[in-house]
mmCIF file of the N, C-alpha and C atoms, coordinates in Angstrom:
data_MODEL
# 
_entry.id   MODEL 
# 
loop_
_atom_site.group_PDB 
_atom_site.id 
_atom_site.type_symbol 
_atom_site.label_atom_id 
_atom_site.label_alt_id 
_atom_site.label_comp_id 
_atom_site.label_asym_id 
_atom_site.label_entity_id 
_atom_site.label_seq_id 
_atom_site.pdbx_PDB_ins_code 
_atom_site.Cartn_x 
_atom_site.Cartn_y 
_atom_site.Cartn_z 
_atom_site.occupancy 
_atom_site.B_iso_or_equiv 
_atom_site.pdbx_formal_charge 
_atom_site.auth_seq_id 
_atom_site.auth_comp_id 
_atom_site.auth_asym_id 
_atom_site.auth_atom_id 
_atom_site.pdbx_PDB_model_num 
ATOM 1   N N  . UNK A 1 1  ? 58.965 43.337 -0.142 1.00 0.00 ? 1  UNK A N  1 
ATOM 2   C CA . UNK A 1 1  ? 57.606 43.819 -0.188 1.00 0.00 ? 1  UNK A CA 1 
ATOM 3   C C  . UNK A 1 1  ? 56.976 43.626 1.185  1.00 0.00 ? 1  UNK A C  1 
ATOM 4   N N  . UNK A 1 2  ? 56.340 44.656 1.680  1.00 0.00 ? 2  UNK A N  1 
ATOM 5   C CA . UNK A 1 2  ? 55.666 44.602 2.969  1.00 0.00 ? 2  UNK A CA 1 
ATOM 6   C C  . UNK A 1 2  ? 54.165 44.446 2.721  1.00 0.00 ? 2  UNK A C  1 
ATOM 7   N N  . UNK A 1 3  ? 53.627 43.322 3.140  1.00 0.00 ? 3  UNK A N  1 
ATOM 8   C CA . UNK A 1 3  ? 52.201 43.054 2.948  1.00 0.00 ? 3  UNK A CA 1 
ATOM 9   C C  . UNK A 1 3  ? 51.543 43.002 4.323  1.00 0.00 ? 3  UNK A C  1 
ATOM 10  N N  . UNK A 1 4  ? 50.514 43.790 4.488  1.00 0.00 ? 4  UNK A N  1 
ATOM 11  C CA . UNK A 1 4  ? 49.790 43.810 5.746  1.00 0.00 ? 4  UNK A CA 1 
ATOM 12  C C  . UNK A 1 4  ? 48.396 43.209 5.522  1.00 0.00 ? 4  UNK A C  1 
ATOM 13  N N  . UNK A 1 5  ? 48.090 42.197 6.297  1.00 0.00 ? 5  UNK A N  1 
ATOM 14  C CA . UNK A 1 5  ? 46.797 41.524 6.200  1.00 0.00 ? 5  UNK A CA 1 
ATOM 15  C C  . UNK A 1 5  ? 46.227 41.432 7.604  1.00 0.00 ? 5  UNK A C  1 
ATOM 16  N N  . UNK A 1 6  ? 44.945 41.737 7.764  1.00 0.00 ? 6  UNK A N  1 
ATOM 17  C CA . UNK A 1 6  ? 44.357 41.639 9.103  1.00 0.00 ? 6  UNK A CA 1 
ATOM 18  C C  . UNK A 1 6  ? 43.707 40.271 9.298  1.00 0.00 ? 6  UNK A C  1 
ATOM 19  N N  . UNK A 1 7  ? 43.336 39.970 10.532 1.00 0.00 ? 7  UNK A N  1 
ATOM 20  C CA . UNK A 1 7  ? 42.816 38.638 10.852 1.00 0.00 ? 7  UNK A CA 1 
ATOM 21  C C  . UNK A 1 7  ? 41.498 38.339 10.149 1.00 0.00 ? 7  UNK A C  1 
ATOM 22  N N  . UNK A 1 8  ? 40.686 39.355 9.846  1.00 0.00 ? 8  UNK A N  1 
ATOM 23  C CA . UNK A 1 8  ? 39.436 39.119 9.127  1.00 0.00 ? 8  UNK A CA 1 
ATOM 24  C C  . UNK A 1 8  ? 39.712 38.619 7.701  1.00 0.00 ? 8  UNK A C  1 
ATOM 25  N N  . UNK A 1 9  ? 40.718 39.219 7.057  1.00 0.00 ? 9  UNK A N  1 
ATOM 26  C CA . UNK A 1 9  ? 41.076 38.780 5.700  1.00 0.00 ? 9  UNK A CA 1 
ATOM 27  C C  . UNK A 1 9  ? 41.587 37.345 5.720  1.00 0.00 ? 9  UNK A C  1 
ATOM 28  N N  . UNK A 1 10 ? 42.392 37.000 6.707  1.00 0.00 ? 10 UNK A N  1 
ATOM 29  C CA . UNK A 1 10 ? 42.892 35.629 6.840  1.00 0.00 ? 10 UNK A CA 1 
ATOM 30  C C  . UNK A 1 10 ? 41.720 34.685 7.067  1.00 0.00 ? 10 UNK A C  1 
ATOM 31  N N  . UNK A 1 11 ? 40.823 35.040 7.965  1.00 0.00 ? 11 UNK A N  1 
ATOM 32  C CA . UNK A 1 11 ? 39.665 34.195 8.281  1.00 0.00 ? 11 UNK A CA 1 
ATOM 33  C C  . UNK A 1 11 ? 38.822 33.934 7.040  1.00 0.00 ? 11 UNK A C  1 
ATOM 34  N N  . UNK A 1 12 ? 38.664 34.946 6.201  1.00 0.00 ? 12 UNK A N  1 
ATOM 35  C CA . UNK A 1 12 ? 37.844 34.807 5.001  1.00 0.00 ? 12 UNK A CA 1 
ATOM 36  C C  . UNK A 1 12 ? 38.463 33.898 3.950  1.00 0.00 ? 12 UNK A C  1 
ATOM 37  N N  . UNK A 1 13 ? 39.792 33.782 3.917  1.00 0.00 ? 13 UNK A N  1 
ATOM 38  C CA . UNK A 1 13 ? 40.416 32.973 2.863  1.00 0.00 ? 13 UNK A CA 1 
ATOM 39  C C  . UNK A 1 13 ? 40.939 31.620 3.334  1.00 0.00 ? 13 UNK A C  1 
ATOM 40  N N  . UNK A 1 14 ? 41.017 31.409 4.637  1.00 0.00 ? 14 UNK A N  1 
ATOM 41  C CA . UNK A 1 14 ? 41.550 30.137 5.125  1.00 0.00 ? 14 UNK A CA 1 
ATOM 42  C C  . UNK A 1 14 ? 40.495 29.040 4.998  1.00 0.00 ? 14 UNK A C  1 
ATOM 43  N N  . UNK A 1 15 ? 40.958 27.861 4.695  1.00 0.00 ? 15 UNK A N  1 
ATOM 44  C CA . UNK A 1 15 ? 40.101 26.682 4.636  1.00 0.00 ? 15 UNK A CA 1 
ATOM 45  C C  . UNK A 1 15 ? 39.481 26.468 6.017  1.00 0.00 ? 15 UNK A C  1 
ATOM 46  N N  . UNK A 1 16 ? 38.200 26.109 6.098  1.00 0.00 ? 16 UNK A N  1 
ATOM 47  C CA . UNK A 1 16 ? 37.564 25.933 7.414  1.00 0.00 ? 16 UNK A CA 1 
ATOM 48  C C  . UNK A 1 16 ? 38.292 24.944 8.331  1.00 0.00 ? 16 UNK A C  1 
ATOM 49  N N  . UNK A 1 17 ? 39.044 24.021 7.766  1.00 0.00 ? 17 UNK A N  1 
ATOM 50  C CA . UNK A 1 17 ? 39.801 23.081 8.602  1.00 0.00 ? 17 UNK A CA 1 
ATOM 51  C C  . UNK A 1 17 ? 41.268 23.479 8.699  1.00 0.00 ? 17 UNK A C  1 
ATOM 52  N N  . UNK A 1 18 ? 41.599 24.645 8.149  1.00 0.00 ? 18 UNK A N  1 
ATOM 53  C CA . UNK A 1 18 ? 42.983 25.106 8.141  1.00 0.00 ? 18 UNK A CA 1 
ATOM 54  C C  . UNK A 1 18 ? 43.432 25.662 9.487  1.00 0.00 ? 18 UNK A C  1 
ATOM 55  N N  . UNK A 1 19 ? 44.697 25.985 9.545  1.00 0.00 ? 19 UNK A N  1 
ATOM 56  C CA . UNK A 1 19 ? 45.306 26.524 10.756 1.00 0.00 ? 19 UNK A CA 1 
ATOM 57  C C  . UNK A 1 19 ? 45.987 27.844 10.407 1.00 0.00 ? 19 UNK A C  1 
ATOM 58  N N  . UNK A 1 20 ? 45.755 28.845 11.227 1.00 0.00 ? 20 UNK A N  1 
ATOM 59  C CA . UNK A 1 20 ? 46.410 30.139 11.074 1.00 0.00 ? 20 UNK A CA 1 
ATOM 60  C C  . UNK A 1 20 ? 47.357 30.323 12.255 1.00 0.00 ? 20 UNK A C  1 
ATOM 61  N N  . UNK A 1 21 ? 48.626 30.511 11.959 1.00 0.00 ? 21 UNK A N  1 
ATOM 62  C CA . UNK A 1 21 ? 49.632 30.755 12.998 1.00 0.00 ? 21 UNK A CA 1 
ATOM 63  C C  . UNK A 1 21 ? 50.172 32.156 12.810 1.00 0.00 ? 21 UNK A C  1 
ATOM 64  N N  . UNK A 1 22 ? 50.242 32.898 13.892 1.00 0.00 ? 22 UNK A N  1 
ATOM 65  C CA . UNK A 1 22 ? 50.702 34.275 13.849 1.00 0.00 ? 22 UNK A CA 1 
ATOM 66  C C  . UNK A 1 22 ? 51.815 34.462 14.875 1.00 0.00 ? 22 UNK A C  1 
ATOM 67  N N  . UNK A 1 23 ? 53.049 34.687 14.397 1.00 0.00 ? 23 UNK A N  1 
ATOM 68  C CA . UNK A 1 23 ? 54.158 34.991 15.291 1.00 0.00 ? 23 UNK A CA 1 
ATOM 69  C C  . UNK A 1 23 ? 54.092 36.484 15.566 1.00 0.00 ? 23 UNK A C  1 
ATOM 70  N N  . UNK A 1 24 ? 53.834 36.833 16.808 1.00 0.00 ? 24 UNK A N  1 
ATOM 71  C CA . UNK A 1 24 ? 53.496 38.223 17.145 1.00 0.00 ? 24 UNK A CA 1 
ATOM 72  C C  . UNK A 1 24 ? 54.259 38.698 18.369 1.00 0.00 ? 24 UNK A C  1 
ATOM 73  N N  . UNK A 1 25 ? 54.552 39.993 18.387 1.00 0.00 ? 25 UNK A N  1 
ATOM 74  C CA . UNK A 1 25 ? 55.121 40.628 19.574 1.00 0.00 ? 25 UNK A CA 1 
ATOM 75  C C  . UNK A 1 25 ? 53.986 40.873 20.557 1.00 0.00 ? 25 UNK A C  1 
ATOM 76  N N  . UNK A 1 26 ? 54.238 40.613 21.830 1.00 0.00 ? 26 UNK A N  1 
ATOM 77  C CA . UNK A 1 26 ? 53.229 40.847 22.861 1.00 0.00 ? 26 UNK A CA 1 
ATOM 78  C C  . UNK A 1 26 ? 53.865 41.649 24.001 1.00 0.00 ? 26 UNK A C  1 
ATOM 79  N N  . UNK A 1 27 ? 53.037 42.256 24.805 1.00 0.00 ? 27 UNK A N  1 
ATOM 80  C CA . UNK A 1 27 ? 53.535 43.026 25.948 1.00 0.00 ? 27 UNK A CA 1 
ATOM 81  C C  . UNK A 1 27 ? 53.981 42.092 27.063 1.00 0.00 ? 27 UNK A C  1 
ATOM 82  N N  . UNK A 1 28 ? 55.059 42.459 27.715 1.00 0.00 ? 28 UNK A N  1 
ATOM 83  C CA . UNK A 1 28 ? 55.492 41.709 28.905 1.00 0.00 ? 28 UNK A CA 1 
ATOM 84  C C  . UNK A 1 28 ? 54.520 41.998 30.043 1.00 0.00 ? 28 UNK A C  1 
ATOM 85  N N  . UNK A 1 29 ? 54.332 41.026 30.928 1.00 0.00 ? 29 UNK A N  1 
ATOM 86  C CA . UNK A 1 29 ? 53.421 41.263 32.051 1.00 0.00 ? 29 UNK A CA 1 
ATOM 87  C C  . UNK A 1 29 ? 53.986 42.196 33.119 1.00 0.00 ? 29 UNK A C  1 
ATOM 88  N N  . UNK A 1 30 ? 55.286 42.511 33.028 1.00 0.00 ? 30 UNK A N  1 
ATOM 89  C CA . UNK A 1 30 ? 55.865 43.430 34.010 1.00 0.00 ? 30 UNK A CA 1 
ATOM 90  C C  . UNK A 1 30 ? 57.015 44.206 33.370 1.00 0.00 ? 30 UNK A C  1 
ATOM 91  N N  . UNK A 1 31 ? 57.356 45.325 33.985 1.00 0.00 ? 31 UNK A N  1 
ATOM 92  C CA . UNK A 1 31 ? 58.478 46.140 33.508 1.00 0.00 ? 31 UNK A CA 1 
ATOM 93  C C  . UNK A 1 31 ? 59.794 45.369 33.629 1.00 0.00 ? 31 UNK A C  1 
ATOM 94  N N  . UNK A 1 32 ? 59.940 44.592 34.693 1.00 0.00 ? 32 UNK A N  1 
ATOM 95  C CA . UNK A 1 32 ? 61.156 43.792 34.896 1.00 0.00 ? 32 UNK A CA 1 
ATOM 96  C C  . UNK A 1 32 ? 61.344 42.781 33.762 1.00 0.00 ? 32 UNK A C  1 
ATOM 97  N N  . UNK A 1 33 ? 60.270 42.114 33.366 1.00 0.00 ? 33 UNK A N  1 
ATOM 98  C CA . UNK A 1 33 ? 60.362 41.151 32.272 1.00 0.00 ? 33 UNK A CA 1 
ATOM 99  C C  . UNK A 1 33 ? 60.592 41.845 30.933 1.00 0.00 ? 33 UNK A C  1 
ATOM 100 N N  . UNK A 1 34 ? 60.082 43.050 30.778 1.00 0.00 ? 34 UNK A N  1 
ATOM 101 C CA . UNK A 1 34 ? 60.325 43.813 29.561 1.00 0.00 ? 34 UNK A CA 1 
ATOM 102 C C  . UNK A 1 34 ? 61.816 44.142 29.431 1.00 0.00 ? 34 UNK A C  1 
ATOM 103 N N  . UNK A 1 35 ? 62.427 44.564 30.510 1.00 0.00 ? 35 UNK A N  1 
ATOM 104 C CA . UNK A 1 35 ? 63.864 44.855 30.514 1.00 0.00 ? 35 UNK A CA 1 
ATOM 105 C C  . UNK A 1 35 ? 64.660 43.586 30.224 1.00 0.00 ? 35 UNK A C  1 
ATOM 106 N N  . UNK A 1 36 ? 64.230 42.474 30.777 1.00 0.00 ? 36 UNK A N  1 
ATOM 107 C CA . UNK A 1 36 ? 64.895 41.182 30.509 1.00 0.00 ? 36 UNK A CA 1 
ATOM 108 C C  . UNK A 1 36 ? 64.849 40.856 29.025 1.00 0.00 ? 36 UNK A C  1 
ATOM 109 N N  . UNK A 1 37 ? 63.692 41.079 28.395 1.00 0.00 ? 37 UNK A N  1 
ATOM 110 C CA . UNK A 1 37 ? 63.560 40.826 26.963 1.00 0.00 ? 37 UNK A CA 1 
ATOM 111 C C  . UNK A 1 37 ? 64.496 41.729 26.165 1.00 0.00 ? 37 UNK A C  1 
ATOM 112 N N  . UNK A 1 38 ? 64.506 43.007 26.489 1.00 0.00 ? 38 UNK A N  1 
ATOM 113 C CA . UNK A 1 38 ? 65.386 43.940 25.777 1.00 0.00 ? 38 UNK A CA 1 
ATOM 114 C C  . UNK A 1 38 ? 66.842 43.497 25.871 1.00 0.00 ? 38 UNK A C  1 
ATOM 115 N N  . UNK A 1 39 ? 67.279 43.094 27.053 1.00 0.00 ? 39 UNK A N  1 
ATOM 116 C CA . UNK A 1 39 ? 68.651 42.617 27.231 1.00 0.00 ? 39 UNK A CA 1 
ATOM 117 C C  . UNK A 1 39 ? 68.899 41.358 26.405 1.00 0.00 ? 39 UNK A C  1 
ATOM 118 N N  . UNK A 1 40 ? 67.913 40.464 26.350 1.00 0.00 ? 40 UNK A N  1 
ATOM 119 C CA . UNK A 1 40 ? 68.065 39.207 25.614 1.00 0.00 ? 40 UNK A CA 1 
ATOM 120 C C  . UNK A 1 40 ? 68.260 39.434 24.119 1.00 0.00 ? 40 UNK A C  1 
ATOM 121 N N  . UNK A 1 41 ? 67.697 40.519 23.591 1.00 0.00 ? 41 UNK A N  1 
ATOM 122 C CA . UNK A 1 41 ? 67.857 40.798 22.156 1.00 0.00 ? 41 UNK A CA 1 
ATOM 123 C C  . UNK A 1 41 ? 68.917 41.862 21.890 1.00 0.00 ? 41 UNK A C  1 
ATOM 124 N N  . UNK A 1 42 ? 69.677 42.215 22.930 1.00 0.00 ? 42 UNK A N  1 
ATOM 125 C CA . UNK A 1 42 ? 70.768 43.159 22.761 1.00 0.00 ? 42 UNK A CA 1 
ATOM 126 C C  . UNK A 1 42 ? 70.359 44.618 22.692 1.00 0.00 ? 42 UNK A C  1 
ATOM 127 N N  . UNK A 1 43 ? 69.210 44.932 23.263 1.00 0.00 ? 43 UNK A N  1 
ATOM 128 C CA . UNK A 1 43 ? 68.724 46.312 23.286 1.00 0.00 ? 43 UNK A CA 1 
ATOM 129 C C  . UNK A 1 43 ? 68.775 46.856 24.701 1.00 0.00 ? 43 UNK A C  1 
ATOM 130 N N  . UNK A 1 44 ? 68.665 48.150 24.802 1.00 0.00 ? 44 UNK A N  1 
ATOM 131 C CA . UNK A 1 44 ? 68.491 48.811 26.092 1.00 0.00 ? 44 UNK A CA 1 
ATOM 132 C C  . UNK A 1 44 ? 67.216 49.642 25.989 1.00 0.00 ? 44 UNK A C  1 
ATOM 133 N N  . UNK A 1 45 ? 66.766 50.148 27.107 1.00 0.00 ? 45 UNK A N  1 
ATOM 134 C CA . UNK A 1 45 ? 65.555 50.971 27.056 1.00 0.00 ? 45 UNK A CA 1 
ATOM 135 C C  . UNK A 1 45 ? 65.804 52.248 26.251 1.00 0.00 ? 45 UNK A C  1 
ATOM 136 N N  . UNK A 1 46 ? 67.046 52.698 26.177 1.00 0.00 ? 46 UNK A N  1 
ATOM 137 C CA . UNK A 1 46 ? 67.373 53.884 25.381 1.00 0.00 ? 46 UNK A CA 1 
ATOM 138 C C  . UNK A 1 46 ? 67.318 53.591 23.884 1.00 0.00 ? 46 UNK A C  1 
ATOM 139 N N  . UNK A 1 47 ? 67.670 52.370 23.493 1.00 0.00 ? 47 UNK A N  1 
ATOM 140 C CA . UNK A 1 47 ? 67.685 51.982 22.076 1.00 0.00 ? 47 UNK A CA 1 
ATOM 141 C C  . UNK A 1 47 ? 66.303 51.547 21.577 1.00 0.00 ? 47 UNK A C  1 
ATOM 142 N N  . UNK A 1 48 ? 65.410 51.260 22.503 1.00 0.00 ? 48 UNK A N  1 
ATOM 143 C CA . UNK A 1 48 ? 64.071 50.761 22.176 1.00 0.00 ? 48 UNK A CA 1 
ATOM 144 C C  . UNK A 1 48 ? 63.267 51.781 21.377 1.00 0.00 ? 48 UNK A C  1 
ATOM 145 N N  . UNK A 1 49 ? 62.517 51.299 20.406 1.00 0.00 ? 49 UNK A N  1 
ATOM 146 C CA . UNK A 1 49 ? 61.636 52.159 19.613 1.00 0.00 ? 49 UNK A CA 1 
ATOM 147 C C  . UNK A 1 49 ? 60.403 52.504 20.450 1.00 0.00 ? 49 UNK A C  1 
ATOM 148 N N  . UNK A 1 50 ? 60.284 53.746 20.852 1.00 0.00 ? 50 UNK A N  1 
ATOM 149 C CA . UNK A 1 50 ? 59.177 54.180 21.709 1.00 0.00 ? 50 UNK A CA 1 
ATOM 150 C C  . UNK A 1 50 ? 57.825 54.152 20.989 1.00 0.00 ? 50 UNK A C  1 
ATOM 151 N N  . UNK A 1 51 ? 57.836 54.017 19.662 1.00 0.00 ? 51 UNK A N  1 
ATOM 152 C CA . UNK A 1 51 ? 56.589 53.953 18.902 1.00 0.00 ? 51 UNK A CA 1 
ATOM 153 C C  . UNK A 1 51 ? 55.915 52.580 19.037 1.00 0.00 ? 51 UNK A C  1 
ATOM 154 N N  . UNK A 1 52 ? 56.662 51.575 19.474 1.00 0.00 ? 52 UNK A N  1 
ATOM 155 C CA . UNK A 1 52 ? 56.074 50.243 19.652 1.00 0.00 ? 52 UNK A CA 1 
ATOM 156 C C  . UNK A 1 52 ? 55.073 50.274 20.797 1.00 0.00 ? 52 UNK A C  1 
ATOM 157 N N  . UNK A 1 53 ? 53.870 49.862 20.515 1.00 0.00 ? 53 UNK A N  1 
ATOM 158 C CA . UNK A 1 53 ? 52.808 49.794 21.524 1.00 0.00 ? 53 UNK A CA 1 
ATOM 159 C C  . UNK A 1 53 ? 52.341 48.342 21.598 1.00 0.00 ? 53 UNK A C  1 
ATOM 160 N N  . UNK A 1 54 ? 53.008 47.558 22.422 1.00 0.00 ? 54 UNK A N  1 
ATOM 161 C CA . UNK A 1 54 ? 52.681 46.145 22.528 1.00 0.00 ? 54 UNK A CA 1 
ATOM 162 C C  . UNK A 1 54 ? 51.463 45.954 23.424 1.00 0.00 ? 54 UNK A C  1 
ATOM 163 N N  . UNK A 1 55 ? 50.638 44.994 23.045 1.00 0.00 ? 55 UNK A N  1 
ATOM 164 C CA . UNK A 1 55 ? 49.424 44.695 23.811 1.00 0.00 ? 55 UNK A CA 1 
ATOM 165 C C  . UNK A 1 55 ? 49.547 43.327 24.457 1.00 0.00 ? 55 UNK A C  1 
ATOM 166 N N  . UNK A 1 56 ? 48.853 43.130 25.578 1.00 0.00 ? 56 UNK A N  1 
ATOM 167 C CA . UNK A 1 56 ? 48.900 41.825 26.234 1.00 0.00 ? 56 UNK A CA 1 
ATOM 168 C C  . UNK A 1 56 ? 48.382 40.710 25.329 1.00 0.00 ? 56 UNK A C  1 
ATOM 169 N N  . UNK A 1 57 ? 48.898 39.515 25.573 1.00 0.00 ? 57 UNK A N  1 
ATOM 170 C CA . UNK A 1 57 ? 48.536 38.360 24.759 1.00 0.00 ? 57 UNK A CA 1 
ATOM 171 C C  . UNK A 1 57 ? 47.032 38.078 24.821 1.00 0.00 ? 57 UNK A C  1 
ATOM 172 N N  . UNK A 1 58 ? 46.407 38.223 25.984 1.00 0.00 ? 58 UNK A N  1 
ATOM 173 C CA . UNK A 1 58 ? 44.983 37.907 26.093 1.00 0.00 ? 58 UNK A CA 1 
ATOM 174 C C  . UNK A 1 58 ? 44.126 38.813 25.208 1.00 0.00 ? 58 UNK A C  1 
ATOM 175 N N  . UNK A 1 59 ? 44.531 40.054 25.027 1.00 0.00 ? 59 UNK A N  1 
ATOM 176 C CA . UNK A 1 59 ? 43.797 40.953 24.124 1.00 0.00 ? 59 UNK A CA 1 
ATOM 177 C C  . UNK A 1 59 ? 43.929 40.467 22.681 1.00 0.00 ? 59 UNK A C  1 
ATOM 178 N N  . UNK A 1 60 ? 45.136 40.092 22.281 1.00 0.00 ? 60 UNK A N  1 
ATOM 179 C CA . UNK A 1 60 ? 45.346 39.640 20.912 1.00 0.00 ? 60 UNK A CA 1 
ATOM 180 C C  . UNK A 1 60 ? 44.627 38.320 20.640 1.00 0.00 ? 60 UNK A C  1 
ATOM 181 N N  . UNK A 1 61 ? 44.614 37.417 21.619 1.00 0.00 ? 61 UNK A N  1 
ATOM 182 C CA . UNK A 1 61 ? 43.856 36.169 21.464 1.00 0.00 ? 61 UNK A CA 1 
ATOM 183 C C  . UNK A 1 61 ? 42.355 36.473 21.359 1.00 0.00 ? 61 UNK A C  1 
ATOM 184 N N  . UNK A 1 62 ? 41.881 37.452 22.121 1.00 0.00 ? 62 UNK A N  1 
ATOM 185 C CA . UNK A 1 62 ? 40.474 37.858 22.058 1.00 0.00 ? 62 UNK A CA 1 
ATOM 186 C C  . UNK A 1 62 ? 40.094 38.385 20.689 1.00 0.00 ? 62 UNK A C  1 
ATOM 187 N N  . UNK A 1 63 ? 40.995 39.139 20.057 1.00 0.00 ? 63 UNK A N  1 
ATOM 188 C CA . UNK A 1 63 ? 40.726 39.624 18.700 1.00 0.00 ? 63 UNK A CA 1 
ATOM 189 C C  . UNK A 1 63 ? 40.518 38.463 17.739 1.00 0.00 ? 63 UNK A C  1 
ATOM 190 N N  . UNK A 1 64 ? 41.339 37.430 17.863 1.00 0.00 ? 64 UNK A N  1 
ATOM 191 C CA . UNK A 1 64 ? 41.192 36.259 16.978 1.00 0.00 ? 64 UNK A CA 1 
ATOM 192 C C  . UNK A 1 64 ? 39.853 35.564 17.237 1.00 0.00 ? 64 UNK A C  1 
ATOM 193 N N  . UNK A 1 65 ? 39.473 35.423 18.504 1.00 0.00 ? 65 UNK A N  1 
ATOM 194 C CA . UNK A 1 65 ? 38.176 34.812 18.832 1.00 0.00 ? 65 UNK A CA 1 
ATOM 195 C C  . UNK A 1 65 ? 37.027 35.654 18.281 1.00 0.00 ? 65 UNK A C  1 
ATOM 196 N N  . UNK A 1 66 ? 37.127 36.962 18.449 1.00 0.00 ? 66 UNK A N  1 
ATOM 197 C CA . UNK A 1 66 ? 36.085 37.862 17.960 1.00 0.00 ? 66 UNK A CA 1 
ATOM 198 C C  . UNK A 1 66 ? 35.942 37.783 16.444 1.00 0.00 ? 66 UNK A C  1 
ATOM 199 N N  . UNK A 1 67 ? 37.033 37.487 15.756 1.00 0.00 ? 67 UNK A N  1 
ATOM 200 C CA . UNK A 1 67 ? 37.011 37.353 14.299 1.00 0.00 ? 67 UNK A CA 1 
ATOM 201 C C  . UNK A 1 67 ? 36.282 36.086 13.878 1.00 0.00 ? 67 UNK A C  1 
ATOM 202 N N  . UNK A 1 68 ? 36.288 35.067 14.745 1.00 0.00 ? 68 UNK A N  1 
ATOM 203 C CA . UNK A 1 68 ? 35.616 33.813 14.414 1.00 0.00 ? 68 UNK A CA 1 
ATOM 204 C C  . UNK A 1 68 ? 36.492 32.585 14.553 1.00 0.00 ? 68 UNK A C  1 
ATOM 205 N N  . UNK A 1 69 ? 37.787 32.792 14.813 1.00 0.00 ? 69 UNK A N  1 
ATOM 206 C CA . UNK A 1 69 ? 38.669 31.645 14.992 1.00 0.00 ? 69 UNK A CA 1 
ATOM 207 C C  . UNK A 1 69 ? 38.294 30.903 16.270 1.00 0.00 ? 69 UNK A C  1 
ATOM 208 N N  . UNK A 1 70 ? 38.429 29.577 16.238 1.00 0.00 ? 70 UNK A N  1 
ATOM 209 C CA . UNK A 1 70 ? 38.169 28.738 17.413 1.00 0.00 ? 70 UNK A CA 1 
ATOM 210 C C  . UNK A 1 70 ? 39.468 28.040 17.798 1.00 0.00 ? 70 UNK A C  1 
ATOM 211 N N  . UNK A 1 71 ? 39.494 27.454 18.963 1.00 0.00 ? 71 UNK A N  1 
ATOM 212 C CA . UNK A 1 71 ? 40.703 26.786 19.465 1.00 0.00 ? 71 UNK A CA 1 
ATOM 213 C C  . UNK A 1 71 ? 41.890 27.748 19.434 1.00 0.00 ? 71 UNK A C  1 
ATOM 214 N N  . UNK A 1 72 ? 41.646 28.964 19.866 1.00 0.00 ? 72 UNK A N  1 
ATOM 215 C CA . UNK A 1 72 ? 42.666 30.011 19.884 1.00 0.00 ? 72 UNK A CA 1 
ATOM 216 C C  . UNK A 1 72 ? 43.506 29.861 21.153 1.00 0.00 ? 72 UNK A C  1 
ATOM 217 N N  . UNK A 1 73 ? 44.815 29.900 20.990 1.00 0.00 ? 73 UNK A N  1 
ATOM 218 C CA . UNK A 1 73 ? 45.695 29.726 22.134 1.00 0.00 ? 73 UNK A CA 1 
ATOM 219 C C  . UNK A 1 73 ? 47.083 30.257 21.793 1.00 0.00 ? 73 UNK A C  1 
ATOM 220 N N  . UNK A 1 74 ? 47.924 30.327 22.791 1.00 0.00 ? 74 UNK A N  1 
ATOM 221 C CA . UNK A 1 74 ? 49.342 30.610 22.588 1.00 0.00 ? 74 UNK A CA 1 
ATOM 222 C C  . UNK A 1 74 ? 50.043 29.258 22.587 1.00 0.00 ? 74 UNK A C  1 
ATOM 223 N N  . UNK A 1 75 ? 50.671 28.922 21.470 1.00 0.00 ? 75 UNK A N  1 
ATOM 224 C CA . UNK A 1 75 ? 51.301 27.616 21.318 1.00 0.00 ? 75 UNK A CA 1 
ATOM 225 C C  . UNK A 1 75 ? 52.788 27.639 21.636 1.00 0.00 ? 75 UNK A C  1 
ATOM 226 N N  . UNK A 1 76 ? 53.367 28.815 21.678 1.00 0.00 ? 76 UNK A N  1 
ATOM 227 C CA . UNK A 1 76 ? 54.778 28.987 22.031 1.00 0.00 ? 76 UNK A CA 1 
ATOM 228 C C  . UNK A 1 76 ? 54.980 30.420 22.456 1.00 0.00 ? 76 UNK A C  1 
ATOM 229 N N  . UNK A 1 77 ? 55.816 30.623 23.466 1.00 0.00 ? 77 UNK A N  1 
ATOM 230 C CA . UNK A 1 77 ? 56.100 31.985 23.923 1.00 0.00 ? 77 UNK A CA 1 
ATOM 231 C C  . UNK A 1 77 ? 57.520 32.046 24.439 1.00 0.00 ? 77 UNK A C  1 
ATOM 232 N N  . UNK A 1 78 ? 58.211 33.088 24.055 1.00 0.00 ? 78 UNK A N  1 
ATOM 233 C CA . UNK A 1 78 ? 59.523 33.412 24.605 1.00 0.00 ? 78 UNK A CA 1 
ATOM 234 C C  . UNK A 1 78 ? 59.521 34.896 24.897 1.00 0.00 ? 78 UNK A C  1 
ATOM 235 N N  . UNK A 1 79 ? 59.452 35.239 26.166 1.00 0.00 ? 79 UNK A N  1 
ATOM 236 C CA . UNK A 1 79 ? 59.435 36.631 26.600 1.00 0.00 ? 79 UNK A CA 1 
ATOM 237 C C  . UNK A 1 79 ? 58.364 37.425 25.856 1.00 0.00 ? 79 UNK A C  1 
ATOM 238 N N  . UNK A 1 80 ? 58.721 38.311 24.924 1.00 0.00 ? 80 UNK A N  1 
ATOM 239 C CA . UNK A 1 80 ? 57.729 39.137 24.235 1.00 0.00 ? 80 UNK A CA 1 
ATOM 240 C C  . UNK A 1 80 ? 57.393 38.641 22.828 1.00 0.00 ? 80 UNK A C  1 
ATOM 241 N N  . UNK A 1 81 ? 57.747 37.429 22.519 1.00 0.00 ? 81 UNK A N  1 
ATOM 242 C CA . UNK A 1 81 ? 57.373 36.836 21.220 1.00 0.00 ? 81 UNK A CA 1 
ATOM 243 C C  . UNK A 1 81 ? 56.446 35.660 21.504 1.00 0.00 ? 81 UNK A C  1 
ATOM 244 N N  . UNK A 1 82 ? 55.362 35.582 20.736 1.00 0.00 ? 82 UNK A N  1 
ATOM 245 C CA . UNK A 1 82 ? 54.402 34.500 20.958 1.00 0.00 ? 82 UNK A CA 1 
ATOM 246 C C  . UNK A 1 82 ? 53.872 33.986 19.622 1.00 0.00 ? 82 UNK A C  1 
ATOM 247 N N  . UNK A 1 83 ? 53.691 32.679 19.555 1.00 0.00 ? 83 UNK A N  1 
ATOM 248 C CA . UNK A 1 83 ? 53.059 32.061 18.399 1.00 0.00 ? 83 UNK A CA 1 
ATOM 249 C C  . UNK A 1 83 ? 51.612 31.812 18.764 1.00 0.00 ? 83 UNK A C  1 
ATOM 250 N N  . UNK A 1 84 ? 50.740 32.614 18.176 1.00 0.00 ? 84 UNK A N  1 
ATOM 251 C CA . UNK A 1 84 ? 49.299 32.534 18.470 1.00 0.00 ? 84 UNK A CA 1 
ATOM 252 C C  . UNK A 1 84 ? 48.611 31.768 17.354 1.00 0.00 ? 84 UNK A C  1 
# 
């Protein structure tokens, strides 16, 4: 089952002292690092899904702040994967 929930829905149901962790794909800061990521997961630019539109981490962190979350940060990052 594929369930899609946005950050506003999470914010509304999470305990005020709770923690929300989101493992998310993020954009690489450069084309060179993007190619490195693709190689690390066994992909090539030809095999890559062109429909993927990754956004920079700072934009995604801003969305969480705009929703009302505080103490927003990236707690772990490996190339194009980040735990926000």
